[in-house]
N, C-alpha and C positions, 0 to 999 in steps of 0.2 A: 747210735743205740748203746754203744759201750759207755757212754757218759750220761745215759738217761736216768731219770729219777728212780727206776726200778732195776738198773743194771745189776747183774749178778744174783737176782732173786728169782725164785720159782713161784709162779701164780697158777692157781687152779680156779677155773671159772666154769660153773655149771650152767646148763641151759644156754650153751654157747653155739648152738647150730644156727641160730637166727636172732634177729631183733637186738634187744639191749645187751644180752650176753655176748653175742658175736662182736659187737662194736667195742664192748669193754675189753674183750680178749685182744682185739687188734690194737686198741689204744695202749694197753699195757705192754704189748710186744714192741710197739714203737718206742716205748720208754726203756727198752732193754731187758724186760723180763723174759725168761723162758716160760712159755705158757702151755699148760695142759687144758684142753677143752673137753667138756663132757656134755653129753645129751643122749637121748635115745636115737636120734636120727643121725646115723653115721654117713649115709650116702644120699645123694639127691633124690633117688627114687623110693626112699624109705618112708616118706611122709607126704601127705597131700599139700601141706604148706611148703612154701619155698624155704630153702636153706638147709644146710647139713654141716656136720663137723668137717668133712673133707673140704668143703668149700671155704670154711673159715680158715683152716690150716693152710690151704693153698694161698689165700690172700696174704696171710702173715709171712709165709715163706717167700712169696713173690716180692714182698716189701723189704726183705732182708732179715726178717725175724726168725725166731725159733719157736716151734710149736709141735705138739703131739696131740692126737685125738685118743681119748679113752671112752668108748661108748659105755653107758651105764643107765640102768633103770633105777632112779633114786627112790622108788617106792619099795624097793627090796633091800632089806638090811644087808644081805650078803653082797649085793652090788655096791653098797656104800662102802663097805670094808675093802672090797677088791679095788675100787677106784683109787683110794688113797694109796694102797699098796703099789699099784701099777704106776701111779704118777711118781711116787718116791723112787721107784726102780728106774724109771726113765730119766728123771730130771733132778732127783734129790729131794730133801725135805721141803715141804711147802711153807713158804714165807708169807704168802698172800692167798687168802681164800675168799672167793666172791660166790655167795650162794644166791643164784639167780633163777635156778630151775623152778618151774611151776606147772601145775596141771589145774585147770579151773572149769567149773560149771557155774552158770548164773541161773539159779532156780530158787523159788520161795522155799523156806524151811519145811512147809508142809508137803513139798514134793520131793525133798532131798532124800536119796537113798543112803543107807549106811555105808554101802560099798563106796559111793562117790565121796562121802564125807571123810571116810577113812583114808582114801587115796589122796585127797587134797592135803590132809594133815601129815601124811607120810612124807609127801614131796616137799611141802612148803614149810613144815615146822620140825618134824622128827629128822628128816635128812640134813638140814643145816645144823641141827644139834649134834647129830652123830659125826658129821664131817668135821665139825669144830673139835669135838672130843679127840678125834684121831690125828689132828694136826697140831693140837695145843702143846703136846709134849716136845715136839721138835722145835716149836716156836720158843718155848721156855728155855730149852737148851741153847738156842741160838742167841737168846737175850733180846729178842724182838719179834713182832709179828703183827699181822693186820687181817682182820675178818670183816667183810662188808656183806650185810644181808640186804638184798633188794626187796623193798617193801612197797607200799602203795598208800595213797590218801584214803583208801577204803578202810584202813585201820582206825581212822577217826570215827567217833560216834556220829551217827546220822541225827539230823534234826527231826523233831516230831511236832506238828505234821511234816511229812517227808518233803524234801526238795524235789520238785518234779523233774529237775535235770539230772538227779542222781540215778545211776544205773540200777534198775530193779533186780531183785534176786541176788543181791551181793552180800547177804548176811554171813554166809559160810566163808566166802572169800575174805571178808573183813575180819572175821574171827581168826583165820589163819595169820593174816598179816599183823593183827594186834598181838597175837601170841609170839610171832616172830620178833616184833619190836621189844616186847617184854623180855624175851630170851636175850636179845642183843644188849639191853641195858644191864640186865642181871649178870650176864657173862662178863661184860666189861668191867663190873665191879670185882668179880671174882679173880680176873687175871691181870688186874691193873699192876699189881706188884711184879708180875712177870714181864712187864713192858709189852704187852700185847693189846693193841687197840681193837674194839669191837663196836661197830656202828651199824645202824639201819639207814638205808638211803631210799627215798622215794622221789619219783619225778614230780616236778611242780605242775606239769600239765600232762595230759594223756600223750603218750608217745606212739606215733604211727609205726606199728610193727605187724608182721603177719598175724600174730596172736590177737592184737587189739582190733585189727580189721575183721578177723574171723568172728569176734565177739560183738561186732558193730559198735565198739566204743569210739572208733573213728568214723565220723559220719561224712557223707558226700555233701559237705557244706563248706563253701569257701570261707565262711565267717568263723568256723571253728578254730580256736587257737590251740595249736599243738606244740610239742616240744621235740626237736630232733633227738635221736638217741645219742648223738655225740655229746649233748649236754650232760646226760647221765654218766657217760664214760668219763668225761672231764671231772665230774664230781666224785665218782668212784676212785679216780686216780688221786685226787686230793686227799680222800680219806685213807687211802692205802699207801701213801707216801709221806704223810705227816707224822708228827711226833706222837708216838703211841701213848705217852703219858698225858698229853693235853688234848689231842683231837680224838676223843673216844667217848663212848657212852652216849652218843648222839642219835636222836631220831631226826635225821636231817632231810631237808627238801633241796633238790639239786640246784635250782636257780638261786634260792636264798643262801645256800651254803657258798656257792661260788662268788656271790656278791659280798658275803661277809669276809671271804678270804681275799678279796680283790682280784679274783681271776675272771678275765673276760674272754 
């Protein structure tokens, strides 16, 4: 770990109690990063879905890594500010930020409440923007930094007439991810001179996680082609350890990115 690609760096991964976020946190720790993990689910009994921050930290520590848990509700601006403050106090300035946290409902626009719409944008768009603002000063002072925003193929425009295989009720989710990708490319241009990379990363296929299973995106179908979360973790590692001047401003898909970089 002392010689890993992220040795000596501090990483903050949100939405790291389960699924893609947890696997990214573990992969980064295996490459030497001191990892701060954040989510609302601190303990195993705090949520109906499996996974918690304590379990993620325990796995990292058992493997010889260093990690701290900082529970936070990213829908709350005060929690977003507190999160970065506590991470910096525990581990030092953040070198790598992975914005993975999400809260999602799949409903037609006609049925979507203002409260749910606002909550989704707070967590999936405004929180990544706020966390980026809070870590960018330290990254600029250090002369380098990496921000990876986890997106989705839902950001792409749907076809009309619609593809029957596309998940219905995904308009608001797609809006959030499209906004996140535009934030990523715009911010990448703004901070390029500071040697800070900003990218958006999406899975090439649906990833089996507690969340995607809950939303029935993973079907009980042996013919469904899925992507292990480890693929996303490897792609995130590539984006967060590459040259900030050249590997930035991307709306990347995991398997295509790894193939492009020759990573198997």
